[in-house]
C-alpha positions in Angstrom: 48.3 9.4 -24.4 50.6 10.4 -27.2 51.7 14.0 -27.7 49.6 15.7 -30.4 49.2 19.1 -32.0 46.5 21.6 -30.8 44.6 21.0 -34.1 44.7 17.2 -33.5 43.4 17.6 -30.0 40.8 20.1 -31.1 39.3 17.6 -33.5 39.3 14.8 -30.9 37.7 17.0 -28.2 35.0 18.1 -30.6 34.3 14.5 -31.6 34.1 13.4 -28.0 37.0 11.0 -28.3 38.7 12.6 -25.3 38.0 14.9 -22.5 39.7 18.1 -21.4 40.1 16.6 -17.9 41.9 13.5 -19.3 44.3 15.8 -21.3 45.0 17.8 -18.1 45.6 14.8 -16.0 48.0 13.4 -18.6 49.8 16.7 -18.8 50.4 16.8 -15.1 51.7 13.2 -15.2 54.1 14.2 -18.0 55.3 17.2 -16.1 56.0 15.1 -13.0 57.9 12.6 -15.2 60.0 15.0 -17.3 60.3 18.3 -15.5 62.8 17.1 -12.9 65.1 16.9 -16.0 63.9 20.0 -17.8 62.9 22.4 -15.1 60.4 24.3 -17.3 57.7 24.8 -14.7 57.8 27.2 -11.7 54.3 26.9 -10.3 51.1 24.9 -10.7 47.7 24.6 -9.1 46.4 21.2 -10.2 43.1 21.4 -8.5 42.3 24.7 -10.1 43.3 23.5 -13.6 41.2 20.4 -13.2 38.2 22.6 -12.2 38.7 24.7 -15.3 39.0 21.5 -17.4 35.8 20.0 -16.0 34.0 23.3 -16.8 35.3 23.1 -20.4 34.0 19.5 -20.7 30.6 20.6 -19.6 30.6 23.3 -22.3 31.7 20.7 -24.9 28.9 18.3 -23.9 26.5 21.2 -24.3 27.6 21.5 -27.9 29.7 24.6 -27.6 32.6 25.0 -30.0 35.6 27.3 -29.6 39.2 27.2 -31.1 40.8 26.6 -27.7 37.9 25.1 -25.6 39.4 22.4 -23.4 43.0 22.8 -24.6 45.8 22.9 -22.0 48.1 25.9 -22.1 51.3 27.0 -20.2 51.9 30.6 -19.2 55.2 32.4 -18.9 55.7 33.5 -15.4 55.5 37.2 -16.3 51.8 36.9 -17.2 49.1 37.3 -14.6 46.7 34.5 -13.8 44.7 35.5 -10.7 45.9 33.9 -7.5 49.0 32.2 -8.9 52.6 33.4 -8.3 54.1 35.9 -10.7 57.8 35.7 -10.0 59.2 36.8 -13.4 62.0 34.4 -12.6 63.2 36.7 -9.8 63.7 36.5 -6.1 62.5 40.1 -5.7 58.9 38.9 -6.3 59.0 36.1 -3.7 55.5 35.6 -2.4 53.7 37.9 -4.8 50.5 36.5 -6.5 48.6 37.9 -9.4 45.6 40.0 -8.3 43.9 39.9 -11.8 44.2 38.1 -15.1 46.2 39.5 -18.0 43.9 40.4 -20.9 45.3 37.6 -23.1 44.9 35.1 -20.2 41.4 36.3 -19.5 40.4 35.9 -23.2 41.8 32.4 -23.3 39.9 31.5 -20.1 36.7 32.9 -21.5 37.1 30.8 -24.6 37.7 27.7 -22.4 41.4 27.1 -22.5 42.9 25.4 -19.4 46.0 27.0 -18.0 48.3 24.3 -16.5 51.3 26.1 -15.0 53.6 29.1 -14.9 56.8 28.6 -16.9 60.4 29.3 -16.1 62.1 32.3 -17.7 65.2 34.5 -17.6 64.8 37.0 -14.8 62.4 39.7 -15.9 62.8 38.4 -19.4 66.5 39.5 -19.6 68.4 36.8 -21.3 68.9 34.9 -24.5 69.6 31.4 -23.1 67.3 30.7 -20.1 70.4 30.7 -17.8 69.4 33.8 -15.9 66.4 32.5 -14.0 66.8 32.9 -10.2 65.3 29.5 -9.8 67.7 27.6 -12.1 67.8 27.2 -15.8 65.4 25.3 -17.9 67.0 22.7 -20.2 66.8 21.9 -23.9 64.9 18.6 -24.4 67.0 17.8 -27.5 70.2 17.9 -25.4 69.9 18.7 -21.7 73.6 19.9 -21.6 72.5 22.8 -23.9 70.5 25.9 -23.3 66.9 26.1 -24.5 67.2 29.7 -25.4 65.5 32.6 -23.7 63.9 34.4 -22.2 60.7 32.3 -22.8 62.6 29.1 -22.0 60.0 27.3 -19.9 57.2 28.1 -22.3 59.0 26.8 -25.3 60.3 23.7 -23.5 56.8 22.9 -22.3 55.6 22.7 -25.9 58.7 20.9 -27.2 58.4 18.3 -24.4 54.7 17.8 -24.9 53.4 19.2 -21.6 50.8 21.3 -23.5 50.1 22.0 -27.2 50.1 25.7 -26.6 52.1 28.2 -24.5 52.4 31.9 -24.1 55.7 33.6 -23.8 56.8 37.2 -24.3 59.1 38.6 -27.0 61.1 41.8 -26.7 64.1 41.1 -28.9 63.6 37.4 -29.8 62.5 35.8 -26.6 60.0 33.3 -28.2 61.7 33.0 -31.6 65.2 32.2 -30.4 64.1 29.3 -28.1 61.7 28.1 -30.7 64.6 27.7 -33.1 66.7 26.0 -30.4 63.9 23.6 -29.5 62.2 22.9 -32.8 58.8 24.5 -32.3 56.9 27.4 -33.9 56.5 30.8 -32.3 55.0 34.1 -33.4 55.9 37.6 -32.4 52.8 39.6 -33.5 52.7 43.1 -34.8 53.2 45.5 -31.9 49.8 46.1 -30.3 47.9 43.1 -31.8 48.0 41.3 -28.4 47.3 43.4 -25.3 50.2 43.9 -22.9 47.8 44.5 -19.9 48.9 42.0 -17.2 52.3 41.3 -18.8 55.0 42.5 -16.5 56.9 45.2 -18.5 60.5 44.9 -19.4 60.8 47.4 -22.3 57.3 48.7 -23.0 57.9 49.9 -26.6 59.3 46.5 -27.5 57.4 43.9 -25.4 54.8 41.7 -27.0 53.0 38.5 -25.9 54.2 35.6 -28.1 52.2 32.4 -28.6 54.2 29.1 -29.0 53.0 25.8 -30.5 54.2 22.9 -32.6 52.7 24.3 -35.8 51.5 27.5 -37.5 48.0 26.1 -37.6 48.1 25.7 -33.8 49.2 29.3 -33.4 46.2 30.4 -35.5 43.8 28.8 -33.0 45.2 30.8 -30.1 45.9 34.1 -32.0 42.3 34.3 -33.2 41.0 34.1 -29.6 43.5 36.6 -28.0 43.9 39.3 -30.7 42.1 42.6 -30.8 41.9 46.0 -29.2 41.9 46.2 -25.4 40.6 49.4 -23.6 43.1 48.7 -20.8 46.0 48.9 -23.2 46.1 52.2 -25.2 48.7 50.7 -27.6 46.5 47.8 -28.6 45.1 47.3 -32.1 42.7 45.2 -34.0 44.1 42.5 -36.3 43.2 42.9 -40.0 42.3 39.6 -41.6 41.6 37.9 -38.2 38.4 36.3 -39.7 40.7 34.1 -41.8 42.0 32.4 -38.6 38.6 30.8 -38.0 38.8 28.9 -41.3 42.6 28.6 -41.5 44.1 27.6 -44.8 47.7 27.4 -46.2 48.9 30.5 -48.1 49.5 30.4 -51.8 53.3 30.2 -52.3 53.1 30.7 -56.1 54.3 34.2 -56.9 55.1 35.0 -53.3 58.1 37.4 -53.3 60.5 36.4 -50.6 63.3 38.8 -49.7 66.7 37.6 -48.5 68.5 40.4 -46.7 72.1 40.1 -47.6 73.1 41.5 -44.2 71.7 38.3 -42.5 73.6 35.8 -44.7 77.1 36.9 -44.2 80.0 35.8 -42.0 79.2 34.3 -38.6 76.4 32.1 -39.8 77.3 28.5 -39.0 77.6 26.3 -42.1 75.0 23.7 -40.9 72.5 26.5 -40.3 73.2 28.1 -43.7 72.6 24.7 -45.4 69.3 24.2 -43.6 68.1 27.7 -44.6 69.1 27.0 -48.2 67.1 23.8 -48.2 64.1 25.5 -46.7 64.2 28.3 -49.3 64.4 25.8 -52.1 61.2 24.1 -50.7 59.5 27.5 -51.0 60.9 28.2 -54.4 59.8 24.8 -55.6 56.2 25.8 -55.0 56.6 28.9 -57.1 57.9 31.5 -54.6 60.2 34.1 -56.0 63.5 34.6 -54.1 65.0 38.1 -54.3 68.0 39.6 -52.6 67.3 42.8 -50.7 69.3 45.0 -48.4 68.6 46.3 -44.9 71.7 48.6 -44.6 71.2 49.8 -41.0 71.1 46.3 -39.6 74.6 46.7 -38.4 73.3 49.2 -35.8 70.5 47.0 -34.6 72.2 45.3 -31.6 73.5 48.6 -30.3 70.2 50.4 -30.9 68.2 47.6 -29.3 70.2 47.3 -26.1 70.4 51.1 -25.6 66.6 51.4 -25.9 65.9 48.2 -24.0 68.1 49.0 -21.0 66.8 52.5 -20.8 63.2 51.3 -20.6 64.3 48.5 -18.1 65.8 51.2 -15.9 62.4 53.0 -15.8 60.1 49.9 -15.6 62.0 48.1 -12.9 62.2 51.1 -10.5 58.9 49.9 -8.9 60.5 46.8 -7.5 61.8 48.3 -4.4 60.4 46.2 -1.5 57.6 48.8 -0.7 54.8 47.4 -2.9 55.6 44.0 -4.3 57.2 40.8 -3.1 60.4 40.6 -1.1 61.4 43.2 1.5 64.8 43.2 3.1 65.5 44.6 6.5 67.1 48.0 6.5 67.7 50.8 9.1 65.8 53.3 7.0 63.8 53.5 3.8 66.8 54.1 1.4 68.7 51.3 3.0 65.7 48.9 2.8 65.3 49.6 -0.9 69.0 49.2 -1.6 69.2 45.9 0.3 66.0 44.6 -1.3 67.3 45.2 -4.8 70.8 43.9 -3.9 69.4 40.6 -2.5 66.5 40.2 -4.9 67.9 41.0 -8.3 70.4 39.0 -10.3 73.6 40.1 -12.0 72.1 40.5 -15.5 69.2 42.6 -14.3 71.5 44.8 -12.3 73.8 45.2 -15.3 70.9 46.3 -17.6 69.4 48.7 -15.0 72.8 50.4 -14.6 73.4 50.6 -18.3 70.0 52.1 -18.8 70.3 54.6 -16.0 73.6 55.7 -17.4 72.1 56.1 -20.9 69.3 58.3 -19.5 71.5 60.4 -17.2 72.2 64.1 -17.7 74.9 64.6 -20.3 74.4 61.2 -21.9 70.8 61.2 -23.0 71.5 62.9 -26.3 74.6 60.9 -26.9 73.1 57.5 -26.4 69.3 57.2 -26.0 68.4 60.0 -28.5 70.8 58.6 -31.1 69.4 55.1 -30.6 65.8 56.4 -31.3 67.0 58.0 -34.5 68.7 54.8 -35.5 65.5 53.0 -34.8 63.7 55.1 -37.3 66.3 54.3 -39.9 66.0 50.6 -39.3 62.2 50.9 -39.7 62.6 52.7 -43.0 64.9 49.9 -44.3 62.0 47.5 -43.8 59.5 49.9 -45.4 61.7 50.1 -48.5 62.3 46.4 -48.6 58.5 45.6 -48.5 58.0 47.8 -51.6 59.8 45.0 -53.5 58.9 41.9 -51.6 56.0 40.4 -49.6 57.9 38.8 -46.8 61.5 38.4 -45.6 63.2 35.1 -44.8 66.2 35.1 -42.5 68.1 33.0 -40.0 66.8 33.1 -36.4 70.2 32.6 -34.8 73.7 32.3 -36.2 73.9 28.8 -34.7 72.2 26.0 -32.8 71.7 25.8 -29.1 75.0 26.2 -27.3 76.2 24.4 -24.1 75.5 25.9 -20.7 78.0 28.3 -19.4 79.7 29.1 -22.7 78.4 32.7 -22.9 77.5 33.7 -19.4 80.9 35.2 -18.7 80.8 37.3 -21.9 77.6 39.4 -21.9 78.4 40.8 -25.4 78.6 37.3 -26.9 75.3 36.5 -25.3 73.7 39.7 -26.7 75.0 38.8 -30.2 72.8 35.6 -30.2 70.0 38.1 -30.8 71.6 39.6 -33.9 68.9 38.4 -36.3 65.9 38.8 -34.0 66.1 42.4 -32.6 65.6 44.3 -35.9 61.9 43.5 -36.5 60.8 44.5 -32.9 62.5 47.9 -33.4 60.2 48.4 -36.3 57.1 46.9 -34.6 56.8 44.2 -37.3 55.4 40.7 -37.0 57.8 37.8 -37.3 57.8 34.1 -36.9 60.2 31.3 -36.2 59.6 27.8 -37.5 61.6 24.6 -37.7 63.9 24.3 -40.7 65.6 21.0 -39.9 68.5 19.5 -37.9 72.2 19.9 -38.1 74.4 17.8 -35.9 71.3 16.4 -34.3 70.1 19.8 -33.1 67.3 21.9 -34.5 67.5 25.3 -36.2 64.7 27.6 -37.4 64.0 29.9 -40.2 62.5 33.3 -39.5 59.8 35.0 -41.6 59.2 38.8 -41.2 56.2 40.6 -42.7 54.9 44.2 -43.0 52.9 45.6 -40.1 49.6 43.7 -39.5 50.5 40.9 -41.9 50.4 38.4 -39.0 47.7 36.2 -40.7 49.7 36.1 -44.0 52.8 35.0 -42.1 50.9 32.2 -40.4 49.4 31.1 -43.7 52.8 31.1 -45.4 54.4 29.1 -42.5 51.4 26.6 -42.7 52.0 26.1 -46.4 55.7 25.4 -45.7 54.9 23.0 -42.8 52.5 21.0 -45.0 55.5 20.3 -47.3 58.0 19.4 -44.5 58.1 17.2 -41.4 60.8 18.9 -39.3 58.2 20.3 -36.8 56.8 16.9 -36.1 60.1 15.4 -34.7 60.0 14.5 -31.0 62.9 15.2 -28.6 64.5 12.0 -27.3 63.7 12.9 -23.7 60.0 13.1 -24.4 59.8 10.2 -26.8 
């Protein structure tokens, strides 16, 4: 069975031309064929997935209709699905299984979606390349010698390789958008709070968001409409204005749309091939009547420093519970402090340890004011930059990354170079804004994306704009050679 979009499969399921069970069986065959090369999947329960698919088929036969009923979906391995492992890509959670469903997973299950597998990821979502998984890196289906991007590497590769039309990742500073750009798929980071974080293992609580991944913006609309909305188990959750438009999804009107181009994102360091693709994409939008305007986000130069100071500080707090007492792995130790130390030393990778130590230092006595407090003030300035920009424009268009996917091993020895891969993706999360990565084309045979950033709660407008662009282009329909 050929790989299709979620919208394609939705229509065929509703028409009775295929069954959910057949889709799921084909997906598992595809995983067995391709995943030895791509390593996107960490855990599966085929019998359980088939049981869910058969229940979805029964609902379809009874005449029920739902946006995701019967559609396969892959879950990043930091999202709870009752009974399946939740490793977060780390050895410290060996043997731990989810005792409950994450809210977004529960809503998808209630709507009839069929989870297939738990996807590979950088350990505890700390990484930009996919290379920091304790179980081995996922690989880019466009060139397996190159990284797929991270931290939601397995989720994005699963969609790019055609395992499933939908996947869930998480995005803290670019973790669905960066791999989406590297692997030629579409990914959304919603406004902070639109998707509940209950059941998502926390990395940096003020920045984390569940991020859906799919081939197209129209596919994302199917999933977002099911998952979005306030959750009593997450006090930071919010309703999504305009969510009713997702049920009868239409392309946005590009005529008169004011698109801001932040000058700070188009300077030195942007690879010429990526710059050329962005210019071509912007001309497509302008050709439909969109108005391109240069704007400025002057505090962007502080974004990387601000993001990593806040992120590592929250990591230091959130990961303190992984101590061998309550979850997963427990090392042998002569006493309690020794057991905790040995558990963390054996179970956590180098990048996780690095961020915990940096965060602990930033929060320590004598350094809190000098680092963490200043970062919080800078965060406010960055958010104000966006507020001022959106007084003049409706949406911002930027690169997702300075370049295309890089070869394995080229940045792992230089953490700062790895962090700079996030230079264009960390600003919007600091302001809690929705942003989207979509394919812009290919340079040197490798894909690159364009990023759209909107005001708070403009998620539906972003998807409508991306949908209008994708109706005018075909980059997102290209198939990786490995999955052809």
